[in-house]
Every structure is written in structure tokens, then in C-alpha cells.
Residue frames relative to the residue before (quaternion, step in Angstrom):
aa qw qx qy qz dx dy dz
M 1.0000 0.0000 0.0000 0.0000 0.00 0.00 0.00
K 0.5881 0.5948 -0.3753 0.3995 3.60 1.02 -0.71
Q 0.6450 0.5507 -0.3270 0.4168 3.58 0.99 -0.79
S 0.6436 0.5340 -0.3321 0.4364 3.60 1.15 -0.45
F 0.5787 0.6012 -0.3694 0.4087 3.60 1.24 -0.28
P 0.4053 -0.6778 0.5451 0.2814 3.60 -0.91 0.85
P 0.6557 -0.5626 0.3263 0.3834 3.62 -1.11 0.58
N 0.6882 0.5007 -0.2951 0.4343 3.62 1.08 -0.58
I 0.6795 0.4194 -0.3000 0.5220 3.63 1.23 -0.14
P 0.3358 -0.7660 0.5086 0.2045 3.60 -0.47 1.16
F 0.4256 -0.6738 0.5450 0.2606 3.55 -1.10 0.80
P 0.3617 -0.7717 0.4745 0.2204 3.62 -0.45 1.15
N 0.5204 -0.6235 0.4949 0.3090 3.54 -1.03 0.85
E 0.6270 0.5465 -0.3347 0.4428 3.60 1.06 -0.75
L 0.6171 0.5241 -0.3491 0.4718 3.61 1.09 -0.60
E 0.6138 0.5348 -0.3366 0.4733 3.58 1.01 -0.79
Q 0.6704 0.4917 -0.2916 0.4730 3.58 0.94 -0.88
L 0.6277 0.5244 -0.3321 0.4698 3.61 1.06 -0.73
I 0.6265 0.5265 -0.3334 0.4682 3.59 0.98 -0.81
D 0.6501 0.5046 -0.3105 0.4758 3.60 0.93 -0.87
W 0.6451 0.5190 -0.3245 0.4574 3.59 0.95 -0.89
A 0.6741 0.4938 -0.2940 0.4641 3.60 0.89 -0.93
N 0.6336 0.5260 -0.3344 0.4583 3.61 1.02 -0.71
Q 0.7038 0.4506 -0.2561 0.4858 3.58 1.09 -0.70
N 0.8031 0.3267 -0.1303 0.4810 3.58 1.00 -0.85
G 0.3911 -0.7403 0.4647 0.2883 3.59 1.19 -0.37
Y 0.5909 -0.5528 0.4641 0.3604 3.50 -1.39 -0.33
P 0.5595 -0.1227 -0.8144 -0.0937 1.54 -2.32 0.91
I 0.4371 -0.6325 0.5647 0.2999 3.52 -1.24 0.57
S 0.7141 -0.2861 0.2315 0.5954 3.52 0.79 -1.13
G 0.8285 0.0134 -0.0445 0.5580 3.56 -0.76 1.01
Y 0.7386 -0.3763 0.3023 0.4706 3.54 -1.01 -0.89
F 0.3780 0.7424 -0.4753 0.2828 3.59 1.25 0.22
E 0.0058 0.7710 -0.6367 0.0092 3.55 -1.08 0.85
L 0.4771 -0.6181 0.5354 0.3219 3.53 -1.16 0.60
R 0.1922 0.7675 -0.5929 0.1500 3.56 -0.90 0.92
A 0.3148 -0.7479 0.5572 0.1765 3.55 -0.65 1.13
G 0.4316 -0.6612 0.5451 0.2818 3.53 -1.16 0.63
D 0.3149 -0.7049 0.5823 0.2548 3.53 -1.26 0.19
R 0.7720 -0.3747 0.2420 0.4529 3.56 -1.25 -0.01
D 0.7463 0.4213 -0.2140 0.4688 3.59 1.13 -0.58
T 0.3817 0.7641 -0.4677 0.2275 3.63 1.22 -0.15
M 0.7380 0.4057 -0.2452 0.4803 3.58 0.66 -1.05
F 0.5824 0.5651 -0.3774 0.4460 3.60 1.09 -0.58
Y 0.6827 0.4829 -0.2990 0.4598 3.60 0.87 -0.89
W 0.6745 0.4788 -0.3119 0.4675 3.60 1.00 -0.70
F 0.7809 0.3539 -0.1771 0.4833 3.60 0.80 -1.01
G 0.3998 -0.7048 0.4916 0.3189 3.57 1.01 -0.79
F 0.7498 0.2028 -0.1678 0.6070 3.58 1.30 0.21
R 0.4965 -0.6958 0.4588 0.2423 3.57 -1.28 0.42
H 0.4379 0.7496 -0.4269 0.2530 3.61 1.19 0.04
V 0.7046 0.4399 -0.2695 0.4872 3.62 1.23 -0.09
D 0.3511 0.7902 -0.4572 0.2080 3.60 1.28 0.03
D 0.7223 0.4110 -0.2508 0.4964 3.62 1.06 -0.60
Q 0.6798 0.5044 -0.2895 0.4469 3.59 1.25 -0.07
L 0.7697 0.2223 -0.1346 0.5832 3.58 1.26 -0.30
V 0.0136 0.7775 -0.6287 -0.0064 3.56 -1.07 0.73
Q 0.3610 -0.7422 0.5320 0.1890 3.54 -0.84 1.05
F 0.0402 -0.7834 0.6195 0.0292 3.54 -1.14 0.78
G 0.8056 0.1428 -0.0648 0.5714 3.59 1.24 -0.24
A 0.1563 -0.7715 0.6098 0.0926 3.53 -1.35 0.20
G 0.3905 -0.6775 0.5705 0.2510 3.50 -1.33 0.40
A 0.7219 -0.4507 0.3109 0.4232 3.55 -1.30 0.18
D 0.7107 0.4477 -0.2548 0.4792 3.59 1.11 -0.66
G 0.6193 -0.5486 0.3485 0.4405 3.60 1.25 -0.01
S 0.3710 0.7144 -0.5007 0.3183 3.58 1.25 0.17
L 0.3463 -0.7542 0.5300 0.1744 3.54 -1.14 0.69
Y 0.1788 -0.7122 0.6681 0.1201 3.52 -1.18 0.77
C 0.0130 0.8309 -0.5478 0.0964 3.56 -0.59 1.21
I 0.3322 -0.6451 0.6299 0.2769 3.48 -1.42 0.18
W 0.2054 -0.7989 0.5625 0.0556 3.53 -0.85 1.08
D 0.3054 -0.6924 0.6208 0.2048 3.56 -0.97 0.86
A 0.2238 -0.8319 0.4996 0.0913 3.55 -0.13 1.34
G 0.5411 -0.6665 0.3818 0.3425 3.60 1.25 0.03
D 0.7222 0.3860 -0.2380 0.5224 3.58 1.26 0.07
Q 0.6217 -0.5648 0.3036 0.4498 3.56 1.22 0.68
T 0.5904 0.4966 -0.4035 0.4918 3.59 1.19 0.54
F 0.1624 -0.7894 0.5904 0.0436 3.53 -1.18 0.70
P 0.0346 -0.8389 0.5432 -0.0022 3.59 0.42 1.21
V 0.4461 -0.6293 0.5609 0.3005 3.52 -1.34 0.37
V 0.0703 -0.8184 0.5697 -0.0279 3.54 -0.80 1.11
H 0.3090 -0.7292 0.5875 0.1665 3.53 -1.35 0.38
L 0.0700 -0.7534 0.6532 0.0283 3.54 -1.07 0.90
G 0.3362 -0.7601 0.5220 0.1919 3.59 -0.48 1.18
S 0.6011 -0.6129 0.3864 0.3373 3.56 -1.08 0.73
E 0.7378 0.3712 -0.2158 0.5209 3.60 1.17 -0.48
G 0.6428 -0.5380 0.3219 0.4402 3.59 1.20 0.45
D 0.6143 0.5161 -0.3518 0.4822 3.58 1.26 0.29
G 0.7352 0.4262 -0.2809 0.4460 3.57 -1.26 -0.11
I 0.3264 0.7457 -0.5114 0.2755 3.57 1.06 0.74
K 0.3168 0.7598 -0.5063 0.2570 3.56 -0.39 1.20
V 0.4673 -0.5771 0.5748 0.3438 3.48 -1.39 0.28
L 0.2606 -0.7731 0.5601 0.1437 3.55 -0.85 0.98
A 0.7978 -0.0968 0.1033 0.5861 3.58 0.98 -0.82
P 0.5376 -0.6582 0.4266 0.3094 3.59 -1.08 0.69
S 0.7886 0.1241 -0.0601 0.5993 3.60 1.21 -0.41
F 0.6310 -0.5404 0.3821 0.4048 3.57 -1.23 0.29
K 0.5996 0.5460 -0.3643 0.4578 3.60 1.04 -0.64
D 0.6720 0.4722 -0.3018 0.4841 3.59 0.92 -0.83
F 0.5910 0.5502 -0.3699 0.4595 3.59 1.09 -0.60
L 0.6489 0.5075 -0.3256 0.4641 3.61 0.93 -0.80
R 0.6231 0.5250 -0.3361 0.4723 3.59 1.04 -0.73
L 0.6585 0.4966 -0.2971 0.4811 3.59 0.99 -0.89
L 0.6471 0.5289 -0.3102 0.4532 3.57 0.91 -0.93
A 0.6760 0.5232 -0.2879 0.4319 3.58 0.98 -0.86
I 0.4977 0.6507 -0.4393 0.3686 3.61 1.18 -0.30
G 0.4755 -0.7196 0.3982 0.3122 3.58 1.08 -0.67
Y 0.2957 0.7462 -0.5402 0.2529 3.60 1.11 0.53
G 0.5024 -0.6497 0.4811 0.3066 3.58 -1.11 0.69
E 0.7901 0.0504 0.0273 0.6103 3.56 0.87 -1.05
L 0.3124 -0.8106 0.4659 0.1680 3.57 0.10 1.29
G 0.7171 0.4916 -0.2643 0.4174 3.57 0.87 -0.91
F 0.7724 0.3636 -0.1794 0.4889 3.58 1.18 -0.40
E 0.6001 0.5832 -0.3656 0.4076 3.59 1.18 -0.22
D 0.5297 -0.5872 0.5030 0.3488 3.54 -1.29 0.40
L 0.2372 -0.8264 0.4981 0.1124 3.55 -0.15 1.30
S 0.5596 0.5914 -0.4026 0.4183 3.60 1.23 -0.08
K 0.7095 0.3728 -0.2348 0.5500 3.57 1.33 -0.14
P 0.5757 -0.5506 0.4480 0.4058 3.58 -1.19 0.38
P 0.6164 -0.5539 0.3881 0.4032 3.62 -1.13 0.50
A 0.2208 -0.7602 0.5985 0.1230 3.54 -1.07 0.80
G 0.8580 0.1902 -0.1313 0.4587 3.54 -0.96 0.87
S 0.7278 0.3304 -0.2698 0.5370 3.60 1.14 0.26
E 0.3485 -0.7344 0.5502 0.1910 3.52 -1.11 0.72
P 0.4488 -0.6755 0.4987 0.3060 3.60 -0.92 0.76
N 0.4673 -0.6183 0.5498 0.3116 3.53 -1.28 0.49
L 0.2999 -0.8018 0.4874 0.1721 3.59 -0.14 1.26
N 0.5935 0.5574 -0.3595 0.4559 3.59 1.09 -0.65
F 0.6688 0.4806 -0.2881 0.4886 3.58 0.96 -0.90
Q 0.6315 0.5343 -0.3343 0.4516 3.60 0.92 -0.85
N 0.6796 0.4897 -0.2935 0.4607 3.58 0.85 -0.96
W 0.6292 0.5289 -0.3324 0.4626 3.58 1.04 -0.76
V 0.6561 0.5024 -0.3192 0.4640 3.61 0.86 -0.92
K 0.6636 0.5115 -0.3142 0.4463 3.60 0.86 -0.92
S 0.7447 0.4071 -0.2406 0.4709 3.59 0.77 -0.97
Q 0.6670 0.5242 -0.3120 0.4278 3.62 0.90 -0.88
F 0.8078 0.2625 -0.1058 0.5171 3.58 0.98 -0.85
S 0.3891 -0.7524 0.4598 0.2665 3.59 1.29 0.28
T 0.5016 0.6350 -0.4145 0.4163 3.53 0.82 1.07
S 0.4271 -0.6611 0.5438 0.2912 3.53 -1.34 -0.03
I 0.3656 -0.6829 0.5839 0.2430 3.53 -1.33 0.34
P 0.3499 -0.7432 0.5233 0.2265 3.62 -0.63 1.04
T 0.5628 -0.6080 0.4368 0.3506 3.59 -1.22 0.34
N 0.7770 0.0369 -0.0510 0.6263 3.58 1.26 -0.36
G 0.5934 -0.6279 0.3978 0.3088 3.56 -1.28 0.23
S 0.3231 0.7950 -0.4804 0.1809 3.60 1.22 0.20
E 0.6233 0.5525 -0.3657 0.4154 3.63 1.02 -0.55
F 0.6829 0.4909 -0.2809 0.4624 3.59 1.24 -0.35
I 0.5796 0.6031 -0.3656 0.4082 3.62 1.26 -0.22
T 0.1009 0.7747 -0.6161 0.1002 3.58 -0.76 1.10
L 0.0305 -0.8099 0.5853 -0.0233 3.57 -0.47 1.20
E 0.4015 -0.6794 0.5568 0.2592 3.54 -1.23 0.57
A 0.7825 -0.3753 0.2298 0.4406 3.57 -1.30 0.10
N 0.7203 0.4397 -0.2700 0.4636 3.63 0.96 -0.70
G 0.6013 -0.6062 0.3454 0.3895 3.60 1.23 0.25
K 0.6328 0.4789 -0.3431 0.5025 3.57 1.27 0.18
C 0.4883 -0.6251 0.5042 0.3414 3.55 -1.22 0.36
R 0.7086 -0.4626 0.3336 0.4155 3.55 -1.29 0.32
F 0.6570 0.5149 -0.3122 0.4536 3.58 0.96 -0.81
A 0.6469 0.5088 -0.3252 0.4657 3.61 0.92 -0.84
N 0.6328 0.5111 -0.3291 0.4796 3.59 1.04 -0.71
W 0.6357 0.5176 -0.3258 0.4710 3.60 1.02 -0.78
V 0.6326 0.5220 -0.3296 0.4676 3.61 0.96 -0.87
D 0.6365 0.5205 -0.3266 0.4661 3.61 0.92 -0.88
H 0.6714 0.5177 -0.2957 0.4401 3.56 0.90 -0.97
V 0.7088 0.4403 -0.2889 0.4693 3.63 0.78 -0.93
C 0.6213 0.5305 -0.3527 0.4563 3.60 1.05 -0.61
E 0.6494 0.4930 -0.3141 0.4864 3.61 1.01 -0.75
K 0.6747 0.5184 -0.2914 0.4371 3.57 0.97 -0.86
Y 0.8175 0.3019 -0.1315 0.4724 3.60 0.81 -0.95
N 0.6446 0.4953 -0.3487 0.4664 3.64 1.17 -0.10
């Protein structure tokens, strides 16, 4: 997976640890999330152009083909973002990979499409994964994802606005 990362996006140590955890414990990690490296064409197939290849790198996927990526936000931050397989569910999930693991451990079935202001409905968290995140990273697991939701004035997150901008610019 490291080889799929462009040089400007650092490979998170927490992702390396998650890969090790998944190799030892198998699936499911949480909900329908799976580790999956992107290839050279991942962003081309989603966007229809190559102008974002150095700004997004895939590390995971959902059951429907949605992408979990790290985004170079251009300000020395690298939030974890979601791109729905049908062009929907475009959002920042967490400001850092550690926070993404905390969000993932809550136990949502489909992180990119659920109402993160509420606890997950109809899915059980992976307690083994939750305990690992808490102990490995000396952190807590929130009951819902509301602490990770940040919208701008137009009701979209910063990442969704960026996606709109690059799509208008290059299409």
C-alpha cells in the first residue's frame, strides 16, 4: 500500500498499524470498511481526469465501491475523506488518521452515508477493534461521529467544495 502513496502525502504510522491488526485479526474491521490500496487509475476513474492524482490516495473501500482516501488539503493537513461510488457521500470523515480510527471503531455500517450525528443503527461495533484502538492509541471511542462533522456556510464540507471546484475546472 505504501507504494500507492504520492511523495507529498505521508503514509500514516496508524495505517501501518491498522494493516498489521487486520492481518492478525481478519475482517470485519468495522462495518463494511475494507483496506484497499488504489492503483494508478483509481482517481481517474472517479473524476474522469488525472489532475488530482497527487492530492488524493485511496487506502480503503466500502462494499459499494466507495473510496476512503487521504487528501492533501494544501495546508499541511491530511484529512481522511470519503468519495461515494456514485458521486455522492463526498465528505471529510476525520482530520487525522488516528481520529479516523476512532470514528471507524464506533461501528457504523457505511461511514460515508450514515448520519454521524447519531449512534449507529442496526450494526454492532467490533469490540476487539474498539479495544485495540483505545489501548493502542491511548484514546476514547465516541458514541457517535458528531465531533468529526465540520460544514461550511453552504452546508458542504471543505472537501466537497474542493471536489466541486476541481470538477468545474477540469471538466
